[in-house]
N, CA, C and O of each residue as an XYZ file, in Angstrom:
592
protein
N      14.277     -0.074     18.827
C      14.286     -0.970     17.300
C      13.736     -0.327     16.372
O      12.508     -0.245     16.333
N      14.639      0.344     15.306
C      13.791      0.874     14.426
C      12.716      0.442     13.331
O      12.937     -0.689     12.898
N      11.990      0.856     12.973
C      10.955      0.689     12.170
C      11.379     -0.194     10.886
O      12.279      0.148     10.118
N      10.488     -1.571     10.728
C      10.619     -2.235      9.301
C       9.903     -1.633      8.533
O       8.858     -1.202      9.020
N      10.168     -1.369      7.067
C       9.318     -0.861      6.195
C       8.388     -1.765      5.429
O       8.807     -2.894      5.174
N       7.155     -1.413      5.020
C       6.453     -2.238      3.569
C       6.088     -1.244      3.163
O       5.549     -0.419      3.901
N       6.274     -1.049      1.909
C       6.424     -0.038      0.747
C       4.949     -0.886     -0.157
O       4.954     -2.047     -0.564
N       3.872      0.054     -0.269
C       2.570     -0.564     -1.279
C       2.829      0.469     -2.218
O       3.303      1.594     -2.058
N       2.334     -0.269     -3.465
C       2.336      0.646     -4.754
C       0.953      0.414     -5.605
O       0.317     -0.634     -5.716
N       0.725      1.457     -6.067
C      -0.186      1.053     -7.068
C      -0.029      2.087     -8.263
O       0.981      2.761     -8.061
N      -0.494      2.348     -9.112
C      -0.487      3.300    -10.224
C      -0.426      4.547    -10.045
O       0.517      5.221    -10.460
N      -1.578      5.098     -9.304
C      -1.712      6.716     -8.970
C      -1.245      7.034     -7.575
O      -0.897      8.150     -7.189
N      -1.279      5.821     -6.792
C      -0.923      6.303     -4.779
C      -1.985      7.641     -4.408
O      -1.741      8.714     -3.855
N      -3.200      7.101     -4.940
C      -4.318      7.808     -4.574
C      -5.449      6.969     -4.019
O      -6.109      7.372     -3.061
N      -5.681      5.800     -4.611
C      -6.463      5.025     -3.815
C      -6.032      3.564     -3.544
O      -5.926      3.305     -2.345
N      -5.798      2.690     -4.286
C      -5.365      1.085     -3.601
C      -4.693      1.528     -2.531
O      -5.171      1.624     -1.401
N      -3.157      1.912     -2.977
C      -2.191      2.102     -1.990
C      -2.203      2.832     -1.164
O      -1.765      2.295     -0.147
N      -2.596      4.257     -0.945
C      -2.944      4.774     -0.240
C      -4.195      4.112      1.090
O      -3.950      4.202      2.293
N      -5.320      3.563      0.603
C      -5.872      2.493      1.683
C      -5.060      1.461      2.117
O      -5.323      1.195      3.290
N      -4.080      0.692      1.603
C      -3.380     -0.660      1.926
C      -2.275      0.574      3.269
O      -2.404      0.293      4.461
N      -1.593      1.447      2.995
C      -0.958      1.927      4.026
C      -1.557      2.279      5.523
O      -1.151      2.025      6.657
N      -2.949      3.126      4.900
C      -3.350      3.301      6.207
C      -3.780      2.250      7.036
O      -3.390      2.280      8.203
N      -4.559      1.259      6.645
C      -5.442      0.345      6.865
C      -4.042     -0.634      7.797
O      -4.115     -0.821      9.011
N      -3.113     -1.040      7.124
C      -1.483     -1.304      7.278
C      -1.274     -0.944      9.053
O      -1.308     -1.648     10.062
N      -1.063      0.440      8.812
C      -0.691      1.243      9.925
C      -1.624      1.365     11.197
O      -1.302      1.571     12.367
N      -2.749      1.197     10.688
C      -3.530      1.480     12.052
C      -3.613     -0.071     12.449
O      -3.585     -0.325     13.654
N      -3.686     -0.856     11.772
C      -3.955     -2.305     12.115
C      -2.724     -3.246     12.808
O      -3.120     -4.055     13.647
N      -1.107     -3.210     12.503
C      -0.167     -3.693     12.660
C       0.506     -3.595     14.451
O       1.271     -2.669     14.719
N       0.294     -4.164     15.054
C       0.597     -4.359     16.273
C       2.153     -3.449     16.473
O       3.196     -3.856     15.962
N       2.073     -2.236     17.263
C       3.471     -1.626     17.214
C       4.568     -2.662     17.585
O       5.607     -2.654     16.924
N       4.416     -3.510     18.547
C       5.494     -3.923     19.153
C       6.440     -4.881     18.074
O       7.585     -5.305     18.227
N       5.278     -5.079     16.671
C       6.215     -5.851     15.632
C       7.200     -4.702     15.142
O       8.319     -5.206     15.045
N       7.223     -3.435     14.815
C       7.969     -3.175     14.782
C       8.309     -2.541     13.160
O       9.391     -2.196     12.684
N       6.799     -2.543     12.485
C       6.768     -2.232     11.213
C       5.640     -1.028     10.947
O       4.628     -0.867     11.630
N       5.984     -0.336      9.967
C       4.874      0.552      9.639
C       5.217      0.601      7.950
O       6.270      0.267      7.406
N       4.175      1.045      7.420
C       3.777      1.477      5.722
C       4.239      2.477      5.157
O       4.033      3.556      5.713
N       4.790      2.465      4.241
C       4.441      3.767      3.052
C       3.548      3.483      1.946
O       2.927      2.421      1.895
N       3.438      4.531      0.913
C       3.121      3.884     -0.282
C       3.340      4.774     -1.250
O       3.305      5.944     -0.868
N       3.567      4.584     -2.449
C       3.812      5.149     -3.491
C       3.044      5.125     -4.655
O       2.046      4.405     -4.632
N       3.365      5.942     -5.968
C       2.511      5.103     -7.237
C       3.419      5.353     -8.275
O       4.017      6.429     -8.237
N       3.713      4.323     -9.491
C       4.217      4.272    -10.546
C       3.882      5.923    -11.247
O       4.773      6.747    -11.454
N       2.668      6.112    -11.484
C       2.161      7.232    -12.170
C       0.859      8.132    -11.870
O      -0.295      8.231    -12.288
N       1.706      8.741    -10.896
C       0.609      9.627     -9.982
C      -0.089     10.551    -10.910
O       0.719     11.063    -11.685
N      -1.261     10.926    -11.093
C      -1.844     11.649    -12.219
C      -2.195     13.033    -11.275
O      -2.609     13.032    -10.115
N      -1.868     14.331    -12.231
C      -1.760     15.878    -11.466
C      -3.519     16.322    -11.317
O      -3.946     17.182    -10.547
N      -4.598     15.243    -12.546
C      -5.749     15.883    -12.171
C      -6.980     14.676    -11.435
O      -8.094     14.308    -11.809
N      -6.197     14.363    -10.349
C      -6.797     13.719     -9.251
C      -7.481     15.152     -8.173
O      -6.745     16.062     -7.788
N      -8.678     15.094     -7.903
C      -8.758     16.329     -7.126
C      -8.538     15.585     -5.572
O      -8.920     14.471     -5.212
N      -7.758     16.655     -4.781
C      -6.959     16.419     -3.555
C      -6.368     15.272     -3.319
O      -6.723     14.361     -4.067
N      -5.441     14.973     -2.379
C      -4.143     14.387     -2.033
C      -4.626     12.689     -2.073
O      -3.747     11.842     -2.231
N      -5.975     12.305     -1.930
C      -6.192     11.002     -1.312
C      -7.825     10.793     -1.943
O      -8.546     11.769     -1.739
N      -8.417      9.718     -2.622
C      -9.499      9.453     -3.043
C     -10.784      9.713     -1.860
O     -10.771      8.996     -0.859
N     -11.533     10.427     -1.968
C     -12.640     10.598     -0.982
C     -13.551      9.127     -0.555
O     -14.575      9.115      0.128
N     -12.847      7.904     -1.176
C     -13.767      6.480     -1.198
C     -12.805      5.927     -0.106
O     -13.172      5.036      0.660
N     -11.768      6.389     -0.066
C     -10.751      5.760      0.870
C     -10.716      6.095      2.123
O     -10.382      5.352      3.046
N     -11.279      7.945      2.258
C     -11.376      8.654      3.510
C     -12.864      7.848      3.903
O     -12.956      7.182      4.935
N     -13.632      7.955      3.253
C     -14.685      7.262      3.198
C     -14.276      6.012      4.061
O     -14.250      6.028      5.292
N     -14.078      5.332      3.571
C     -14.123      3.699      4.505
C     -12.904      3.726      5.368
O     -12.672      2.752      6.084
N     -11.914      5.005      5.360
C     -11.238      4.858      7.025
C     -11.929      5.182      8.010
O     -11.778      4.656      9.113
N     -13.081      6.404      7.681
C     -14.131      6.872      8.668
C     -14.508      5.756      9.092
O     -14.374      5.460     10.279
N     -14.991      5.021      8.294
C     -16.300      4.079      8.298
C     -15.549      2.603      9.313
O     -16.262      1.748      9.840
N     -14.088      2.610      9.386
C     -13.677      1.881     10.087
C     -12.615      2.190     10.889
O     -11.480      1.718     10.823
N     -13.121      3.162     11.792
C     -12.335      3.935     12.977
C     -10.907      3.567     12.804
O     -10.269      2.837     13.563
N     -10.361      4.290     11.460
C      -8.934      4.140     11.324
C      -8.367      5.598     11.312
O      -8.916      6.435     10.597
N      -7.136      5.974     12.188
C      -7.066      7.219     11.774
C      -6.296      8.077     10.755
O      -5.215      7.757     10.262
N      -6.770      8.856     10.578
C      -6.370      9.662      9.433
C      -5.043     11.137      9.908
O      -5.189     11.943     10.826
N      -3.943     11.062      9.004
C      -2.991     12.426      9.856
C      -3.719     13.589      9.073
O      -4.186     13.406      7.949
N      -3.785     14.810      9.747
C      -4.100     15.738      9.915
C      -3.633     16.490      8.736
O      -4.119     17.619      8.807
N      -2.788     16.338      7.522
C      -2.385     16.794      6.606
C      -1.954     15.763      5.825
O      -0.799     15.361      5.960
N      -2.763     15.220      4.953
C      -2.634     14.028      4.068
C      -1.416     14.742      2.781
O      -1.433     15.716      2.029
N      -0.645     13.848      3.018
C       0.500     14.251      1.967
C      -0.126     13.712      0.548
O      -0.969     12.817      0.475
N       0.591     14.612     -0.869
C       0.041     14.374     -2.015
C       0.342     13.041     -2.437
O       1.194     12.544     -1.701
N      -0.091     12.184     -3.466
C       0.623     11.184     -4.120
C       1.810     11.528     -4.307
O       2.191     12.647     -4.653
N       2.751     10.173     -3.994
C       3.986     10.160     -4.504
C       4.747      8.945     -5.453
O       4.783      7.725     -5.294
N       5.265      9.726     -6.382
C       5.592      8.781     -7.393
C       6.819      7.822     -6.580
O       7.403      8.075     -5.526
N       6.956      6.675     -7.470
C       8.085      5.838     -6.440
C       9.245      6.153     -7.214
O       9.285      6.281     -8.438
N      10.045      6.251     -6.523
C      11.497      5.975     -6.767
C      12.753      4.846     -6.382
O      12.682      4.002     -5.489
N      13.535      5.000     -7.006
C      14.664      3.476     -6.601
C      15.120      3.722     -5.300
O      16.075      2.989     -5.040
N      14.782      4.531     -4.308
C      15.392      4.850     -2.974
C      13.986      4.462     -2.419
O      14.139      3.753     -1.424
N      13.102      4.605     -2.614
C      11.612      3.931     -1.594
C      11.656      2.360     -1.688
O      11.150      1.687     -0.791
N      12.411      1.639     -3.043
C      12.615      0.416     -3.059
C      14.015     -0.205     -2.269
O      13.989     -1.369     -1.869
N      15.017      0.494     -2.107
C      15.842      0.420     -1.231
C      15.227      0.431      0.296
O      15.587     -0.507      1.008
N      14.495      1.226      0.762
C      14.640      1.232      2.025
C      13.196      0.042      2.451
O      13.000     -0.239      3.633
N      12.624     -0.335      1.738
C      11.572     -1.478      2.087
C      11.869     -2.449      2.548
O      12.902     -2.833      1.999
N      11.484     -3.241      3.425
C      12.222     -5.104      3.730
C      11.088     -5.739      2.552
O      11.429     -6.564      1.704
N       9.814     -5.238      2.665
C       8.769     -6.043      2.130
C       8.188     -4.748      0.993
O       8.248     -3.538      1.210
N       7.754     -5.279      0.030
C       7.141     -4.464     -1.341
C       6.279     -5.056     -2.197
O       6.425     -5.997     -2.977
N       5.373     -4.376     -1.941
C       3.967     -4.694     -2.484
C       3.057     -4.165     -3.514
O       2.250     -3.328     -3.108
N       3.017     -4.484     -4.793
C       2.086     -3.737     -6.046
C       0.896     -4.374     -5.853
O       0.804     -5.568     -5.569
N      -0.172     -3.497     -6.021
C      -1.630     -3.931     -5.322
C      -2.169     -4.864     -6.792
O      -2.663     -5.922     -6.403
N      -2.195     -4.775     -8.028
C      -2.387     -5.448     -9.100
C      -1.696     -6.261     -9.971
O      -1.581     -5.748    -11.084
N      -1.205     -7.330     -9.855
C      -0.118     -8.205    -10.775
C      -0.562     -7.722    -12.277
O       0.279     -7.219    -13.022
N      -1.640     -7.863    -12.602
C      -2.178     -7.647    -14.129
C      -1.667     -6.172    -14.287
O      -1.082     -6.060    -15.364
N      -1.694     -5.047    -13.595
C      -1.747     -4.068    -14.248
C      -0.230     -3.398    -13.674
O       0.047     -2.319    -14.199
N       0.788     -3.934    -12.639
C       1.524     -3.555    -11.874
C       2.982     -3.964    -12.415
O       4.056     -3.374    -12.299
N       2.720     -4.923    -12.913
C       3.800     -5.907    -13.246
C       4.601     -5.085    -14.510
O       5.785     -4.749    -14.535
N       3.740     -4.913    -15.362
C       4.330     -4.201    -16.992
C       5.320     -2.791    -16.133
O       6.466     -2.490    -16.467
N       4.670     -2.229    -15.212
C       5.499     -1.039    -14.864
C       6.890     -1.718    -13.974
O       7.878     -0.988    -14.049
N       7.016     -2.524    -13.460
C       8.119     -3.079    -12.553
C       9.205     -3.534    -14.132
O      10.369     -3.152    -14.012
N       9.014     -3.966    -14.920
C       9.509     -4.357    -15.761
C      10.059     -3.223    -16.558
O      11.209     -3.278    -16.991
N       9.374     -2.318    -16.743
C       9.874     -1.289    -17.543
C      10.771     -0.373    -17.147
O      11.774     -0.005    -17.758
N      10.156      0.179    -15.528
C      10.733      1.033    -14.722
C      11.976      0.755    -13.937
O      12.969      1.482    -13.931
N      11.785     -0.704    -13.072
C      12.318     -0.899    -12.003
C      12.986     -2.453    -11.963
O      13.307     -2.936    -10.877
N      13.244     -3.492    -13.715
C      13.582     -4.840    -13.872
C      13.922     -5.148    -12.771
O      13.148     -5.848    -12.117
N      15.262     -4.710    -12.161
C      15.947     -5.180    -11.076
C      15.294     -5.774     -9.935
O      15.636     -6.840     -9.425
N      13.886     -4.691     -9.374
C      13.504     -4.799     -8.830
C      12.457     -6.308     -8.830
O      11.860     -6.518     -7.774
N      12.275     -7.196     -9.842
C      11.289     -8.040    -10.099
C      10.496     -9.038     -8.940
O       9.385     -9.248     -8.454
N      12.368     -9.623     -8.859
C      11.962    -10.909     -7.575
C      11.686    -10.384     -6.067
O      11.439    -11.034     -5.051
N      11.801     -9.094     -6.251
C      11.543     -8.575     -4.745
C      10.282     -7.732     -4.368
O       9.984     -7.065     -3.378
N       9.603     -8.053     -5.654
C       7.982     -7.445     -5.460
C       7.009     -8.574     -5.433
O       6.899     -9.472     -6.268
N       6.336     -8.393     -4.365
C       5.199     -9.037     -4.081
C       3.809     -8.519     -5.089
O       3.772     -7.336     -5.427
N       3.029     -9.185     -5.401
C       1.755     -8.803     -6.664
C       0.966     -9.338     -5.710
O       1.321    -10.388     -5.175
N      -0.366     -8.637     -5.300
C      -1.665     -8.995     -5.342
C      -2.235     -8.848     -6.539
O      -1.842     -8.770     -7.703
N      -3.721     -8.819     -5.719
C      -4.668     -8.868     -6.790
C      -5.843     -8.128     -6.585
O      -6.875     -8.715     -6.259
N      -5.805     -6.594     -6.774
C      -6.998     -5.399     -6.421
C      -6.830     -4.750     -7.857
O      -6.032     -3.892     -8.235
N      -7.499     -5.203     -8.315
C      -7.823     -4.309    -10.097
C      -8.661     -2.718     -8.993
O      -9.262     -2.476     -7.946
N      -8.046     -2.020    -10.335
C      -8.735     -0.784    -10.203
C     -10.203     -0.472    -10.287
O     -11.005     -1.373    -10.534
N     -10.648      0.971    -10.060
C     -12.074      1.005    -10.032
C     -12.972      0.304    -11.261
O     -13.920     -0.471    -11.132
N     -12.355      0.836    -12.530
C     -13.184      0.259    -13.978
C     -13.376     -1.468    -14.112
O     -14.130     -2.024    -14.911
N     -12.309     -2.275    -12.912
C     -12.719     -3.963    -12.806
C     -13.145     -4.126    -11.756
O     -13.608     -5.245    -11.532
N     -13.179     -3.121    -10.685
C     -13.450     -4.149     -8.996
C     -14.396     -2.723     -8.289
O     -13.785     -1.756     -7.834
N     -15.427     -2.766     -8.288
C     -16.099     -1.679     -6.915
C     -15.565     -1.620     -5.874
O     -15.587     -2.574     -5.095
N     -14.902     -0.381     -5.585
C     -14.315      0.308     -4.112
C     -14.546     -0.586     -3.042
O     -13.625     -0.995     -2.335
N     -15.361     -0.809     -2.933
C     -16.119     -1.526     -1.515
C     -15.319     -3.091     -1.629
O     -14.521     -3.533     -0.803
N     -15.729     -3.697     -2.753
C     -15.053     -5.041     -2.844
C     -13.393     -5.239     -2.574
O     -12.827     -6.137     -1.950
N     -12.708     -3.828     -3.420
C     -11.225     -3.602     -3.071
C     -11.022     -3.642     -1.920
O     -10.442     -4.524     -1.287
N     -11.533     -2.590     -1.517
C     -11.420     -2.246      0.101
C     -11.181     -3.750      0.994
O     -10.254     -4.020      1.758
N     -12.387     -4.619      0.592
C     -12.603     -5.606      1.567
C     -11.409     -6.718      1.271
O     -10.897     -7.481      2.090
N     -11.067     -6.562     -0.380
C      -9.827     -7.772     -0.795
C      -8.539     -7.289      0.094
O      -7.791     -8.080      0.669
N      -8.352     -5.383      0.121
C      -6.883     -5.223      0.483
C      -7.024     -5.458      2.049
O      -5.981     -5.660      2.670
N      -8.132     -5.447      2.681
C      -7.924     -5.822      4.171
C      -7.604     -6.953      4.196
O      -6.504     -7.230      4.674
N      -8.429     -7.950      3.707
C      -8.207     -9.357      3.696
C      -6.179     -9.745      3.441
O      -5.567    -10.729      3.856
N      -5.676     -8.652      2.701
C      -4.573     -8.978      2.213
C      -3.557     -8.430      3.556
O      -2.913     -9.043      4.408
N      -3.732     -7.252      3.325
C      -3.071     -6.739      5.033
C      -3.007     -7.831      5.948
O      -2.004     -8.498      6.200
N      -4.459     -8.001      6.558
C      -4.262     -9.150      7.523
C      -3.319    -10.248      7.416
O      -2.275    -10.329      8.063
N      -3.692    -10.992      6.663
C      -2.650    -11.708      6.151
C      -1.049    -11.951      6.030
O      -0.263    -12.882      6.203
N      -1.006    -10.461      5.597
C       0.505     -9.823      5.877
C       0.800     -9.535      7.426
O       1.813     -9.906      8.018
N       0.012     -8.996      7.837
C      -0.126     -8.669      9.429
C       0.569    -10.373     10.314
O       1.474    -10.623     11.110
N      -0.438    -11.137      9.617
C      -0.234    -12.152     10.657
C       1.303    -13.070      9.818
O       1.834    -13.847     10.612
N       1.782    -13.043      8.820
C       2.791    -13.914      8.477
C       3.900    -12.846      8.943
O       4.967    -13.450      8.837
N       4.196    -11.308      9.494
C       4.956    -10.636     10.015
C       5.349    -10.668     11.256
O       6.473    -10.396     11.680
N       4.086    -11.123     12.060
C       3.970    -11.638     13.559
C       4.478    -13.003     13.777
O       5.010    -13.400     14.814
N       4.255    -13.727     12.644
C       4.757    -14.923     12.880
C       6.651    -15.401     13.009
O       7.257    -16.372     13.462
N       7.130    -13.827     12.189
C       8.094    -14.113     11.470
C       9.397    -12.978     12.732
O      10.581    -12.644     12.774
N       8.040    -12.798     13.574
C       8.723    -11.628     14.995
C       9.578    -12.158     15.877
O       9.002    -13.209     16.159
N      10.522    -12.136     16.475
C      11.007    -12.668     17.757
C       9.784    -13.226     18.915
O       8.680    -12.802     18.571
N       9.741    -13.839     19.844
C       8.718    -13.631     20.659
C       9.524    -12.886     21.986
O      10.659    -13.122     22.400
N       8.500    -11.884     22.502
C       8.959    -10.997     23.489
C       8.575    -11.581     24.690
O       8.840    -11.029     25.757
C-alpha cells in the first residue's frame, strides 16, 4: 500500500508546520500507511537555517528523529494540495486569508487548527498544542483504518 499524505501548512514552513510534520511522522503507526509533509504560504528567505532552532530542540527533547539533511522551507503549490488526502493549516485566523487569496477552490478541503505564531503564543505552548492536535488526528486516522 502506498502512503497516504497529510499536508501541514503554516506561513513560513519554518516552525509550526515543520514541527507538526516531524511529530506526526515520528508518532503515526507505520501500519496505518500515512506520512506527512509540510509547506508554507510565504516562506521567508531571512530565516536562519532550514528550520527553527526551537523545533530542533523540541524534537530532540521528545526523542523525535531528525533527517540528516533538513530541507529548506518550501512554498505551497497546488500540486501539493492535489497530492494530499488530509490538508491542515496550522492557524485559522492567520491562514484562512492565504487560502481565500491564493487557493480559493481548496477552502472546503482544508482543516484549520488554532496554533498562533510566536508573537501570540510561546513556542512551548504551541508545540504542546500541535502535539495534542496531531495525537487526535492519529487517533482519527486509526479509527478509519481497516482492521488488520
